[in-house]
C-alpha positions as CSV (number, residue, x, y, z in Angstrom):
1,M,162.8,168.6,95.0
2,V,161.5,172.0,96.0
3,T,157.7,172.3,96.3
4,K,155.4,175.3,95.8
5,E,154.7,175.2,99.6
6,D,158.4,175.5,100.4
7,V,158.6,178.6,98.1
8,E,155.3,180.1,99.5
9,R,156.7,179.8,103.1
10,V,159.9,181.7,102.1
11,V,158.0,184.4,100.1
12,K,155.5,184.9,103.0
13,D,158.4,185.7,105.4
14,I,159.7,188.4,103.0
15,V,156.7,190.1,101.4
16,D,153.0,190.6,102.4
17,E,150.9,188.0,100.6
18,K,148.7,190.8,99.2
19,F,151.6,191.8,96.9
20,V,152.1,188.2,95.6
21,K,150.2,187.6,92.4
22,S,151.5,184.1,91.7
23,I,154.0,181.4,92.6
24,E,154.9,178.6,90.2
25,V,157.3,175.7,90.5
26,D,157.8,173.4,87.6
27,G,159.0,169.8,87.5
28,K,162.6,170.8,87.2
29,G,162.5,173.0,90.3
30,N,162.4,176.3,88.4
31,V,160.6,178.9,90.4
32,T,158.6,181.9,89.1
33,V,157.2,184.5,91.5
34,T,155.1,187.4,90.2
35,L,154.7,190.4,92.5
36,A,152.4,193.4,92.3
37,K,153.8,196.5,90.6
38,D,153.2,198.5,93.8
39,T,155.1,196.1,96.0
40,P,156.9,198.3,98.6
41,D,160.7,198.4,98.9
42,L,160.8,196.3,95.7
43,D,164.6,196.4,95.2
44,N,165.2,195.0,98.6
45,V,162.4,192.4,98.3
46,L,163.8,191.2,94.9
47,I,167.3,190.7,96.4
48,R,166.0,188.9,99.5
49,L,163.6,186.7,97.6
50,H,166.3,185.6,95.2
51,S,168.8,184.9,98.0
52,E,166.3,183.0,100.3
53,I,164.6,181.0,97.5
54,G,168.1,180.1,96.3
55,K,168.8,178.4,99.7
56,L,166.0,175.9,99.2
57,E,167.1,172.4,98.2
58,G,166.3,171.4,94.6
59,V,165.7,175.0,93.3
60,G,166.6,175.5,89.6
61,L,166.2,178.8,87.8
62,I,164.6,181.6,89.9
63,T,162.5,184.2,88.0
64,I,160.9,187.1,89.9
65,N,158.6,189.2,87.8
66,R,156.5,192.3,88.4
67,E,153.0,192.9,87.1
68,R,153.2,195.1,84.0
69,E,151.3,198.3,83.6
70,E,149.2,198.3,80.5
71,K,151.0,200.5,78.0
72,T,149.1,202.9,75.8
73,S,149.6,202.8,72.1
74,E,151.8,206.0,72.3
75,G,155.0,205.6,70.5
76,E,154.0,202.6,68.5
77,N,155.4,204.2,65.3
78,V,158.9,204.7,66.8
79,E,161.5,202.6,65.0
80,L,163.3,200.5,67.6
81,T,166.9,199.8,66.9
82,K,169.6,197.9,68.8
83,E,171.6,201.2,68.9
84,L,168.7,203.0,70.6
85,I,168.3,200.3,73.2
86,L,172.0,200.0,73.9
87,E,172.2,203.8,74.4
88,K,169.4,203.5,76.9
89,L,171.1,200.6,78.7
90,K,174.2,202.8,79.2
91,E,172.1,204.5,81.9
92,V,172.3,201.3,84.0
93,I,175.5,201.6,86.0
94,D,176.9,198.7,88.0
95,P,177.0,200.4,91.4
96,E,180.0,198.4,92.6
97,I,182.2,199.2,89.6
98,G,180.8,202.5,88.4
99,V,180.6,201.5,84.7
100,D,177.5,200.9,82.7
101,V,176.4,197.4,81.7
102,V,177.0,198.0,78.0
103,N,180.7,199.1,78.4
104,L,181.3,196.4,81.0
105,G,180.4,193.9,78.3
106,L,177.5,192.4,80.3
107,I,175.1,192.4,77.3
108,Y,175.7,189.3,75.3
109,D,172.7,189.4,72.9
110,L,169.9,191.9,72.1
111,Q,167.0,191.2,69.8
112,I,163.9,193.1,68.9
113,R,161.1,190.8,68.2
114,P,158.4,191.5,65.6
115,D,155.9,192.4,68.3
116,N,158.4,195.0,69.8
117,T,159.3,192.8,72.7
118,V,163.0,193.3,73.5
119,Y,165.0,190.2,74.4
120,V,168.4,190.7,76.2
121,K,170.8,187.9,77.2
122,M,173.2,189.2,79.8
123,T,175.6,188.2,82.5
124,M,177.0,189.6,85.8
125,T,180.7,190.1,86.6
126,T,180.4,187.2,89.1
127,P,177.7,184.5,89.7
128,G,177.5,185.7,93.3
129,C,177.0,189.4,92.5
130,P,174.9,190.8,95.3
131,M,173.4,193.4,92.9
132,T,172.1,190.9,90.4
133,M,168.4,191.4,90.9
134,W,168.8,195.2,91.1
135,I,170.8,195.3,87.8
136,L,168.3,193.0,86.0
137,R,165.4,195.1,87.2
138,A,167.2,198.3,86.1
139,V,167.8,196.9,82.6
140,E,164.2,195.8,82.3
141,D,163.0,199.3,83.5
142,K,165.2,201.2,81.1
143,I,164.0,199.1,78.2
144,L,160.4,199.6,79.1
145,E,160.9,203.4,79.2
146,I,161.6,203.4,75.5
147,P,158.5,204.4,73.5
148,G,157.2,201.6,71.3
149,V,158.6,198.7,73.4
150,K,155.8,196.3,74.2
151,D,157.7,194.1,76.8
152,A,161.2,193.2,77.9
153,E,162.5,189.7,78.4
154,I,165.8,189.5,80.3
155,E,167.8,186.2,80.4
156,L,170.7,185.8,82.8
157,T,173.5,183.5,81.8
158,F,177.0,182.8,83.0
159,D,178.1,181.0,79.8
160,P,180.6,182.3,78.8
161,P,181.7,183.7,82.2
162,W,182.4,187.4,82.2
163,S,186.0,188.6,82.2
164,P,187.6,192.1,82.2
165,D,188.6,191.4,78.5
166,M,184.9,192.1,77.8
167,I,185.1,195.7,78.9
168,S,185.0,198.2,76.0
169,P,188.4,199.6,74.9
170,E,187.4,203.1,75.9
171,Y,186.6,202.0,79.5
172,K,189.6,199.8,79.7
173,K,191.7,203.0,79.3
174,K,189.5,204.8,81.8
175,L,190.0,202.0,84.3
176,G,193.7,201.7,83.7
177,L,193.5,198.2,82.3
178,Y,195.7,199.0,79.2
């Protein structure tokens, strides 16, 4: 079973400890690391942390968070809709395929909670996608840009596994899959 000390050693090799806000390891081996919002080279750090922590024996789910900036009350009267959020998520392009996460069919579920927290359940095209952490962060960032959103909760799943059948009909034509 992975220990907090094991995770701390890996994290210390990748990011300066002054940017590490917390490290938690539960009884099932699930790891949660929270980094400061001003962590330098964050995209690279996220990818490296996910990869290196994943190599530890007994690791379950890996969650890497960033400290949230306190949002002002600006935009609290904006009505959040699934359509608005999906349109914003079309700005997140899978850099390897060149198609946005919505039209790729990576978004499985989207819910707007009563407190204006947006929950997204999504997948990647493959479990070993090297861009996983970058895409998850981009989805979170785009959601948090929407006025009125309190927080974003992103869940990664591979059930059901993604397949090209999940691509929108419009993009299947553009990609020559019809």
